[in-house]
PABA-607834 format. One line per field, with one value per residue (C-alpha): x, z, y; residue in one letter. Coordinates in nm, 2 decimals, m for minus. Example, Ala and Ser with C-alpha at 12.3 -4.5 7.8 and 13.67 -1.06 7.14 Angstrom:
// PABA-607834
c1 = (1.23:1.37)
c3 = (0.78:0.71)
c2 = (m0.45:m0.11)
residu = (A:S)
***
This chain:
// PABA-607834
c1 = (4.02:3.75:3.98:4.02:3.64:3.57:3.83:3.67:3.33:3.45:3.62:3.29:3.09:3.34:3.32:2.94:2.92:3.19:3.00:2.68:2.82:2.73:2.85:2.60:2.61:2.47:2.31:2.21:1.95:1.93:1.62:1.80:1.68:1.94:1.91:2.10:2.12:2.31:2.39:2.31:2.42:2.50:2.42:2.66:2.44:2.48:2.14:2.17:1.97:1.96:1.83:1.68:1.55:1.18:1.23:1.43:1.46:1.60:1.78:1.85:2.19:2.03:1.89:2.21:2.39:2.65:2.72:2.93:3.00:3.07:2.93:2.86:2.51:2.40:2.52:2.27:2.27:2.16:2.39:2.09:1.93:2.26:2.31:1.95:1.98:2.31:2.16:1.86:2.08:2.30:2.00:1.85:2.19:2.22:1.87:1.94:1.70:1.33:1.15:0.78:0.62:0.29:0.10:0.04:m0.15:m0.44:m0.59:m0.49:m0.80:m0.98:m0.77:m0.50:m0.60:m0.40:m0.61:m0.54:m0.17:m0.17:m0.35:m0.12:0.19:0.04:0.06:0.44:0.41:0.77:0.93:1.25:1.19:1.25:0.92:0.89:0.61:0.53:0.40:0.20:m0.04:m0.17:m0.21:m0.53:m0.65:m0.42:m0.59:m0.54:m0.18:m0.12:m0.26:m0.04:0.27:0.17:0.15:0.50:0.64:0.52:0.70:1.00:1.31:1.19:1.38:1.14:1.19:0.97:0.98:0.83:0.66:0.45:0.43:0.24:0.10:0.01:0.19:0.51:0.48:0.44:0.74:0.95:0.85:1.05:1.42:1.52:1.37:1.43:1.29:1.15:1.31:0.99:0.90:0.80:0.77:0.65:0.37:0.22:0.02:m0.29:m0.63:m0.99:m1.31:m1.51:m1.89:m1.89:m1.69:m1.37:m1.03:m0.99:m0.68:m0.66:m0.60:m0.24:m0.31:m0.40:m0.09:0.12:m0.03:0.05:0.40:0.45:0.32:0.54:0.85:0.76:0.75:1.08:1.25:1.10:1.26:1.58:1.54:1.59:1.28:1.37:1.28:0.94:0.90:0.98:0.69:0.45:0.57:0.61:0.79:1.10:1.41:1.63:1.97:2.18:2.54:2.80:2.96:3.23:3.11:2.75:2.46:2.29:1.98:2.00:1.79:1.89:2.17:2.53:2.46:2.27:1.92:1.67:1.36:1.31:1.09:0.73:0.73:0.63:0.90:0.83:1.13:1.21:1.40:1.73:1.67:1.57:1.90:2.10:1.96:2.02:1.66:1.67:1.93:1.91:1.71:1.60:1.35:1.18:1.18:1.37:1.68:1.66:1.85:2.18:2.08:2.05:2.40:2.27:2.39:2.04:1.71:1.40:1.04:0.82:0.47:0.27:m0.06:m0.04:m0.03:m0.34:m0.53:m0.46:m0.55:m0.88:m0.96:m0.87:m1.09:m1.38:m1.35:m1.31:m1.61:m1.83:m1.70:m1.55:m1.37:m1.66:m1.92:m1.71:m1.67:m2.04:m2.13:m1.89:m2.03:m2.39:m2.32:m2.12:m2.14:m2.45:m2.34:m1.99:m2.14:m2.37:m2.08:m1.86:m2.14:m2.18:m1.81:m1.80:m2.09:m1.92:m1.60:m1.81:m1.98:m1.65:m1.52:m1.83:m1.81:m1.45:m1.52:m1.80:m1.57:m1.32:m1.59:m1.72:m1.36:m1.32:m1.65:m1.55:m1.22:m1.41:m1.66:m1.38:m1.20:m1.52:m1.57:m1.21:m1.24:m1.55:m1.37:m1.08:m1.31:m1.50:m1.17:m1.06:m1.39:m1.34:m0.99:m1.11:m1.39:m1.14:m1.03:m1.38:m1.52:m1.34:m1.66:m1.81:m1.48:m1.47:m1.83:m1.73:m1.43:m1.63:m1.90:m1.64:m1.48:m1.81:m1.93:m1.61:m1.62:m1.98:m1.93:m1.63:m1.79:m2.11:m1.92:m1.68:m1.96:m2.14:m1.82:m1.73:m2.08:m2.07:m1.72:m1.82:m2.12:m1.90:m1.63:m1.89:m2.03:m1.68:m1.60:m1.94:m1.87:m1.52:m1.65:m1.91:m1.64:m1.42:m1.71:m1.79:m1.42:m1.40:m1.72:m1.56:m1.24:m1.43:m1.62:m1.30:m1.10:m1.23:m1.22:m1.06:m0.73)
c3 = (9.10:8.98:8.69:8.57:8.58:8.37:8.12:8.09:8.04:7.76:7.58:7.60:7.45:7.17:7.09:7.08:6.87:6.63:6.59:6.52:6.23:5.89:5.55:5.27:4.90:4.77:4.42:4.32:4.03:3.76:3.92:4.25:4.45:4.69:4.74:5.02:5.08:4.93:4.56:4.51:4.14:3.84:3.48:3.19:3.05:3.38:3.53:3.92:4.14:4.49:4.82:5.03:5.38:5.27:4.96:4.64:4.32:3.97:3.86:3.48:3.38:3.21:3.54:3.75:3.80:4.04:4.25:4.56:4.75:5.12:5.26:5.64:5.76:6.11:6.38:6.52:6.90:6.97:6.89:6.85:6.58:6.39:6.39:6.28:6.00:5.88:5.88:5.68:5.44:5.39:5.34:5.08:4.89:4.90:4.75:4.47:4.30:4.29:3.98:3.94:3.73:3.55:3.33:2.96:2.95:2.72:2.43:2.38:2.41:2.63:2.92:2.85:2.82:2.84:3.13:3.34:3.28:3.35:3.69:3.79:3.71:3.91:4.22:4.21:4.22:4.23:4.39:4.22:4.02:3.69:3.51:3.39:3.16:3.17:2.82:2.72:2.45:2.11:2.01:1.97:1.90:1.70:1.85:2.21:2.13:2.02:2.35:2.56:2.37:2.45:2.82:2.81:2.63:2.92:3.18:3.19:3.39:3.43:3.28:3.11:3.03:2.86:2.98:2.68:2.69:2.39:2.21:1.88:1.66:1.87:2.17:1.98:1.93:2.31:2.38:2.13:2.31:2.61:2.64:2.72:2.62:2.79:2.65:2.82:2.68:2.49:2.39:2.05:1.92:1.59:1.33:1.34:1.02:1.05:0.93:0.98:1.01:0.69:0.66:0.67:1.00:0.83:0.83:0.56:0.44:0.53:0.29:0.21:0.38:0.71:0.67:0.63:0.95:1.14:1.01:1.14:1.48:1.49:1.41:1.69:1.93:1.81:1.84:2.19:2.30:2.10:1.87:1.50:1.31:1.04:1.28:1.33:0.96:0.90:1.13:0.92:0.56:0.40:0.10:0.29:0.32:0.63:0.73:1.04:1.01:1.28:1.30:1.57:1.75:1.76:1.56:1.33:1.11:0.75:0.43:0.15:0.15:0.27:0.62:0.80:0.67:0.94:0.71:0.35:0.12:0.12:0.49:0.81:1.08:1.40:1.62:1.88:2.20:2.05:1.72:1.92:2.10:1.79:1.60:1.89:1.98:2.32:2.60:2.68:2.78:3.14:3.29:3.51:3.56:3.89:3.70:3.43:3.64:3.52:3.16:3.28:3.43:3.79:4.04:4.20:4.24:4.45:4.34:4.45:4.53:4.51:4.40:4.03:3.92:4.13:4.01:3.64:3.68:3.84:3.57:3.30:3.44:3.48:3.12:2.99:3.18:3.01:2.66:2.50:2.17:1.98:2.14:2.07:1.70:1.67:1.83:1.61:1.30:1.41:1.50:1.20:0.94:0.75:0.78:0.65:0.36:0.28:0.29:0.07:m0.19:m0.20:m0.24:m0.53:m0.70:m0.65:m0.81:m1.10:m1.14:m1.13:m1.40:m1.62:m1.56:m1.66:m1.98:m2.06:m2.02:m2.26:m2.52:m2.49:m2.53:m2.85:m2.99:m2.91:m3.09:m3.40:m3.41:m3.38:m3.67:m3.88:m3.81:m3.91:m4.23:m4.34:m4.26:m4.48:m4.76:m4.74:m4.74:m5.06:m5.23:m5.12:m5.27:m5.60:m5.61:m5.56:m5.92:m6.04:m5.76:m5.47:m5.30:m5.31:m5.20:m4.89:m4.81:m4.83:m4.61:m4.35:m4.35:m4.31:m4.01:m3.85:m3.90:m3.76:m3.45:m3.38:m3.43:m3.21:m2.94:m2.92:m2.92:m2.65:m2.43:m2.46:m2.39:m2.08:m1.94:m1.99:m1.84:m1.53:m1.47:m1.50:m1.27:m1.01:m1.03:m0.99:m0.69:m0.53:m0.58:m0.43:m0.13:m0.08:m0.12:0.15:0.39:0.34:0.39:0.72:0.84:0.74:0.93:1.23:1.23:1.18:1.45:1.71:1.48:1.64:1.48)
c2 = (m0.05:0.19:0.31:m0.06:m0.12:0.20:0.09:m0.26:m0.10:0.12:m0.18:m0.37:m0.08:m0.03:m0.40:m0.40:m0.09:m0.21:m0.54:m0.35:m0.16:m0.31:m0.22:m0.13:m0.05:0.28:0.34:0.69:0.70:0.96:1.11:1.17:0.88:0.72:0.34:0.18:m0.19:m0.49:m0.53:m0.90:m0.92:m0.72:m0.83:m0.79:m0.51:m0.32:m0.40:m0.42:m0.64:m0.48:m0.60:m0.31:m0.31:m0.35:m0.56:m0.59:m0.37:m0.40:m0.09:m0.07:0.06:0.36:0.48:0.45:0.79:0.65:0.34:0.29:m0.03:m0.06:0.27:0.26:0.26:0.36:0.11:m0.14:m0.12:m0.48:m0.76:m1.00:m0.78:m0.75:m1.13:m1.20:m0.93:m1.08:m1.43:m1.32:m1.13:m1.43:m1.66:m1.42:m1.39:m1.77:m1.81:m1.56:m1.32:m1.39:m1.53:m1.48:m1.75:m1.70:m1.95:m1.91:m2.24:m2.31:m2.13:m1.76:m1.55:m1.81:m1.94:m1.68:m1.31:m0.99:m0.86:m1.18:m1.14:m0.77:m0.82:m1.10:m0.89:m0.60:m0.83:m0.80:m0.43:m0.28:m0.58:m0.70:m1.02:m1.20:m1.27:m1.63:m1.73:m2.10:m2.16:m2.47:m2.35:m2.45:m2.08:m1.88:m1.53:m1.30:m0.99:m1.11:m1.20:m0.85:m0.72:m0.96:m0.85:m0.49:m0.58:m0.73:m0.43:m0.21:m0.41:m0.18:m0.29:m0.65:m0.93:m1.18:m1.55:m1.80:m2.16:m2.35:m2.69:m2.61:m2.28:m2.31:m2.04:m1.73:m1.88:m1.88:m1.50:m1.45:m1.67:m1.47:m1.14:m1.26:m1.18:m1.54:m1.87:m2.21:m2.53:m2.84:m3.15:m3.24:m2.89:m2.76:m2.40:m2.25:m2.30:m1.95:m1.96:m1.73:m1.85:m1.76:m1.96:m1.97:m1.97:m2.35:m2.35:m2.47:m2.30:m2.05:m1.86:m1.50:m1.21:m1.10:m0.77:m0.95:m1.16:m0.85:m0.70:m1.02:m1.03:m0.68:m0.77:m1.08:m0.87:m0.64:m0.93:m1.07:m0.73:m0.69:m1.02:m0.96:m1.26:m1.30:m1.18:m1.44:m1.73:m1.57:m1.51:m1.88:m1.98:m1.78:m1.79:m2.13:m1.98:m1.87:m2.10:m2.06:m2.19:m2.17:m2.03:m2.00:m1.66:m1.60:m1.91:m1.78:m1.94:m1.70:m1.76:m1.65:m1.67:m1.90:m2.15:m2.19:m2.34:m2.61:m2.62:m2.50:m2.48:m2.58:m2.38:m2.49:m2.58:m2.40:m2.38:m2.58:m2.63:m2.90:m2.81:m2.92:m2.72:m2.41:m2.42:m2.49:m2.20:m1.96:m1.90:m2.08:m2.05:m2.42:m2.73:m2.79:m3.03:m2.77:m2.40:m2.41:m2.52:m2.25:m2.00:m2.15:m2.05:m1.69:m1.69:m1.72:m1.98:m2.00:m1.82:m1.85:m1.86:m1.57:m1.68:m1.36:m1.52:m1.45:m1.82:m1.91:m1.60:m1.67:m2.04:m1.96:m1.71:m1.96:m2.23:m2.00:m1.88:m2.23:m2.36:m2.09:m2.15:m2.46:m2.45:m2.61:m2.38:m2.07:m2.16:m2.25:m1.92:m1.73:m1.90:m1.84:m1.48:m1.36:m1.63:m1.51:m1.15:m1.23:m1.42:m1.13:m0.89:m1.11:m1.14:m0.77:m0.72:m0.96:m0.77:m0.44:m0.57:m0.69:m0.36:m0.17:m0.40:m0.35:0.03:0.05:m0.15:0.09:0.38:0.23:0.17:0.53:0.66:0.45:0.58:0.94:0.90:0.75:1.04:1.30:1.13:1.14:1.51:1.58:1.37:1.56:1.89:1.79:1.69:2.02:2.22:2.04:2.13:2.49:2.49:2.36:2.62:2.90:2.86:2.97:3.18:3.33:3.42:3.07:2.93:3.15:3.05:2.68:2.73:2.92:2.65:2.37:2.55:2.62:2.26:2.12:2.34:2.27:1.89:1.87:2.08:1.88:1.55:1.67:1.80:1.46:1.27:1.47:1.43:1.05:1.03:1.24:1.01:0.70:0.85:0.93:0.58:0.42:0.64:0.55:0.18:0.21:0.39:0.12:m0.15:0.02:0.04:m0.33:m0.42:m0.23:m0.41:m0.74:m0.67:m0.56:m0.89:m1.09:m0.92:m1.17:m1.47:m1.78:m1.88)
residu = (M:N:K:N:V:L:T:A:V:W:V:V:I:L:V:V:V:S:A:G:I:C:Q:A:D:T:V:V:T:T:D:G:R:I:L:Q:G:S:I:E:S:Q:E:P:D:G:T:V:Y:M:K:L:K:Y:G:S:V:V:V:P:R:A:R:I:A:S:M:K:R:G:Q:T:L:A:P:V:T:R:Q:R:Q:T:T:A:S:A:D:A:K:A:K:S:E:A:A:G:P:A:Y:Y:M:L:P:I:V:G:E:I:G:V:E:V:K:A:E:Y:L:E:K:A:M:A:L:A:R:S:R:S:H:I:L:V:L:Y:I:D:S:P:G:G:S:V:A:E:T:E:K:I:V:S:V:L:S:R:A:K:G:I:R:T:M:A:Y:V:R:R:A:M:S:A:A:A:V:I:A:M:A:C:Q:D:I:C:M:D:P:E:A:T:I:G:G:A:V:P:Y:T:V:G:P:A:G:T:P:K:A:V:S:E:K:F:K:S:A:M:R:A:Q:C:R:I:A:A:E:L:G:G:H:S:P:L:I:M:E:G:M:I:D:P:A:I:A:L:V:V:K:T:V:N:G:T:P:Q:V:A:V:G:S:G:G:K:V:L:K:A:S:G:K:I:L:T:L:T:A:K:E:A:V:E:C:G:L:A:K:G:I:V:E:N:P:D:D:A:C:R:M:L:G:L:Q:T:W:R:Q:A:K:W:G:G:W:L:Q:M:T:I:A:A:K:T:T:R:S:R:L:T:V:K:T:R:R:D:E:F:Q:K:K:V:G:P:Q:L:E:K:I:E:D:A:M:V:K:I:R:S:D:I:K:V:T:M:A:T:K:A:M:I:D:R:N:Y:D:M:Q:V:A:M:V:N:A:R:Y:K:E:A:M:K:R:A:H:R:K:S:A:Y:S:A:Y:E:S:A:E:L:R:D:G:A:I:S:A:R:T:S:G:L:H:S:R:L:S:S:H:Q:S:Q:M:M:S:L:K:T:K:V:N:T:L:K:A:Q:Y:G:L:L:L:R:Q:K:R:K:L:M:A:D:A:P:V)
***
């Protein structure tokens, strides 16, 4: 009887222990860290989304040294804990990876600033997530846009997506810095022509050098998101003509003709939701961000509410309450308008002075050449007289030749000395004017760095 009881007890213990054993996946990183948990999904590029005991992580393919599925973890002694853990795991897997949505809503540089975005992203810490930027913006500051793109470029190992309702001008640059773009049915994206505010408070075309710098920044954003730089170029440059060609079933944007016209020369590229998908810029069209997971190849996902949206919204409202668009433009005009006008007038005067100085230099060069020619002509005439005199008196002929040579040498030397002195003076003047012009140009650029666009 006692032997049967002991046998029954051992059977129960083995059943409980066996039920408490769970299988786990193991990922070893290149820096030697060992991560044990559940691999929720693996992207085509090899990136692994992994659920750990205390949260989730995203491990890029480049950081994975080895990966094993189904290693045994230590057994759980309580059946209730095992059941609860399995239920929680199943619920988490059913909900999919987390997406962390932050607002890019309002004017860039006013409601939307790089510091606001960076602080909101910091709330996620190292938790695994997909960063979704909800974009509804008319554009704004080029300088602030550059800072925001820089913040996104530092978000290593995080997948980024832009959900676009309206992304105009600078906001289009931010959208294209994201790896994936999804469009609202009524969305538009494009029109990134830079301009500054003139002394009268009206839009004014920027210099070609400034446009070139902005094109470079836009190319950086497009490359960061993995999108065609030509699309960004078409949003800036009205001269370029773009078409869409299908290559191996994939739409590709090209310059020139031979495909479906995307943008004619003389126009700025602004895309509707449908056009953005057709040219390959956007993954698809969805009515709300919750449904965008399908465009990323996910069955489902869950929104992570880590406080970033609320934090950025409060910061945006506070900033807007302090500074409206009209007030900001008026203050900018009042602050730098007279100074800019003064700088531009000085630059015009310097350009005029340089032109006059160069004309003077050319005139002095011509006069010098004429004087040299006259000295040489007199020398030749004197040498002819000396030659004729040699028939009558060798002594007088020699004196005439020596006098001609001495007069020529003295004349050329004096004129060369005067010419070099004048040229040195003019060269110094031109260099001084160019240095002054460069200083004024740097002052102007510094003032225009915060100009609303």
